[in-house]
N, C-alpha and C positions, 0 to 999 in steps of 0.2 A: 415524440414527447417534447412539449414546449418547456423551457427552463424558467421563463419569467414567472416570478412569484412562488416558485417551488421552494420549500424549506429544505436546505441542504446542510448536513453535518459532515465536516471534514476532520478526521483525526490526523495528527502530525502536521498541523497547519502552520506551524511557525517557521518552516523553511522548506526548500526544495520543491518537490512535486506538490506537496500540500499547500504551500504558500502560493505557488503558481496557479493551482486549481481554484483557490479562494478568489484570486483576482479575476480569473477567467469566468467563474460563475457570477461574480458581481457584475461583469460587463453584460451578462444576460439577464440582469435584474432579478437574480435569485435572492432569497432571504437566507443568510448564512449563520451557522454556528461553528465557530472555530475552536478546535480542541488540541491541546498539547500540554506538556508539563511547564513550559516557559511562559508563565502568564504575563510577564512584563512585555515580552516580544509580541504575544498574541494581542494584548491590548493596543499596542502600537499599530499592528496590522489592521485590527478592527476599526481603529480611529481613522486610518488612512482610507479604508474602503468605504466607511460610512460614519462620518463625524457625528451625525445625529443619534446614532445608536439604535435607530428604529428597525433597521434591516440587517444588522450584523452584530453578533455578540461573541464574546470570548469566554470559554469555560475551562478553567484549569483541570486537566485530566491526565492522569497516568493510566494508560490503558491496561497495565498489568494488574490494576486494582479493581476488582469487580464493582465495589460500591461507587467508585469515581465514575465508571462507565454508566452505571445506573443513574447517577446524579446528572451526567451529561444529557441523557435522554429526558430526565425530569425537567431540567432547566430549559431545554428546547421546547417542550410541550407547554410549559408555563409561559414562555415568551410568545410562541407562534401558534400553539394549539394543534399542531400537526407535524408530521415528518414525511417528506416525499423521497428524499435521496440520502442514503448513508454511504459515505466514501471511506472505507477502511484503508487508510493510507499509512498510518503510523508503522514504522518498521526500523529494524536494526539488523546489521549484518555481522559476519565474523570471518576470520581468515587464519586458519591453522589446520594442520593435519589432525585427523581424529586420534592418531597415535599420541599426539602431544597435548591435545586440548584438555582442559579441566572441565569436568561435566557440568559445573555450575554455569559455564558459558553457554552450553546447549540449552539449559533450562531458561536462561535469561532471554535468549533469542526466541524460543518457543513462547515464552510468556508475552512478549511484545507482539510478535508477528501473528501467532495463532490465537492465543487466548484473548488478546486485545480485540481481534476480529469477532471471536465468539461472544465475549461479554457485550460489546456494543450492539451486535446483531440481535442477541437475545432480548434486550430491552427495547430496541427500536422496532423489532419485527411486527408487533401488533399494530403499530401506527402505520407502518409501510404496507401491511396487508390492507388496512382500511383505505389508504390512499392509492392502492395499486401502484406503488412506487418502485424504487430501484435500490438494490444493495450492490455496491461495487467493491471489489477487492483489488488493490494495486499490487501486482505480483511481478514475476520475472520468469525468464526462461528456466531459472533454477527450480521452478515448480513443475517443469515438464521433463527435465533431465537433471539428475544429481550432478552438482559441480564439485570438482576436487578442491579441497581446502575450504569448502563451504558446507560442511555436513549439516550443521544446525540450520543455516539459512535455507538450504534446499529442503530439508525436512519440514521446516515451518511453512514453506510455500506449497509443498505437496499437501500438507495437512489443510492449509487454507483452501486449496482447490477442492479437495474432497468434501470439506465442510460446506462450501458454497454450492457445489453441485448437488449435494443432498438437500440443501435448503431450496434450491431451484426446483427440484423434482417434487419435494413435499408440498410446494406451493403452486404447482402447475395449474390447479383449478382456481387459485385465488388472485391471479393476475399480477404476481410479484415478479419483477424483472431482476435477474441476477447476472452481473457482469464480472468476468475475470479479465483484467487488463494486464498483459505482460509487457511492461515497459522495456525498451532497449536500455543499454547502459546509459545512464543519465547523469549529467554533471550535477552533483549535489554533495552534501556532507556525509552521505551514508558510508562511503569508503573510508573517509578520514576518521569517522567514529566507529568503524567496524572493530569488533573486539578481537584481540589476539588470543593466544592459547591460554593466557592467564586472566582474561577478562578486562584487559586494559585497552583503551582506544589505540589503534595502530598509528594514528597521527598522519603519516604520509600516505597519499593515495597511490596505488600501483599503476594507475592509468593516466593517460594524458586527458585531463578533464576538458580542456578546450576543444577536443575533437569529439566529445561525446554529445549525445542528444540533449537538448535543453529541456528543463522542467516545463517550460511554456508549451513545447511541442507535445509533451505527454498530456498536459492539461487539455489542450485542444482535442487530442484523440479521445480522452476520457469523455468530454462533453459530447463529441460526435457519436461515440459508441453508445452513450446513454440515450441520446435522441433517436438513434436508429435501433435501439433495443438489441444490441449485439450480445451474444452469449460469451464468446471469447474473442479477445483481440490481442494478437501477437504483433507488436509494432515493427520489429526489425525483420528484414529479409533473412538475415543470418539465423534468427530464432525460428522463423517459419521453416527454413531448410533443415534445421537441427531436429525439429519435431517430426518432419517427414522422414529424414534419413535414419532416425533411431528406430523406425518401424521396419525399414527395408534393409539397412546395412548397420545394425546396432554395434557390432564390434568395431568397425571402422569409425563410427561416430564417437565411441568411447575414446579411441586413440586420438582423434582429432581434437576433442575437448581437452584431454590430458595434455597434449602438446601445446595447445593455445595457452592454458593457464600456467604451464611450467615455464613459459617464456616471460611471464610478468616479472618486473623488478623485485628482487628479494622474495621470490616465490617460495612457499613452503613445500611445493611439490618436488619430489626427488625420486 
């Protein structure tokens, strides 16, 4: 698939992987629609990418609100007349034991990660079917194996995977490409903004961000996977091995994951 002149919607485009993806797609001469809650930041990004406003627009969108997702698709079609690629990137994480977490935290994470994907895909799908385009979901190894202290995050990514796989199968005769991209641990604000047991941003990241994968690397993998029409892309060797080992030595895999996350600074795992 050539990216030039394709109409691309990116949710969560104001920072991290979404922002890097917007810049990467712009280098391939795509027409961009940037979505996020922070409209001031989005406008700055859109202005930087395309000062003329002809090939890049910003649309304020809270993906947890169905009508705002519907409006995002409407604005895209009004501006460009079509949709070729939808990148479901908007996401939020959490870090707390299920014993301690308040249930509204799980609902919030599911609303953003799962329902945000559902809402945007629902209204974009007819246009993507027409263009025989791509629906992409930015995911994690948490969608392949439940991670301790991340019950809501893992549940939301498992739900996203099941949803997108069903969409792929339902549209097998319609030429719709569906991609699940499991990014490795990536330097971004997702851990700083991860919700604690009470729904407050945890603030400090438990990982050494400078040693993590860059958002730009994820963006390059995203575009490459779309161009090659990949089904699933697990970026890290660690993630690939985890998916393999959970099938052949599941008990040892569970213990290895438990030990890894228990060693994080201030880990809730005990």
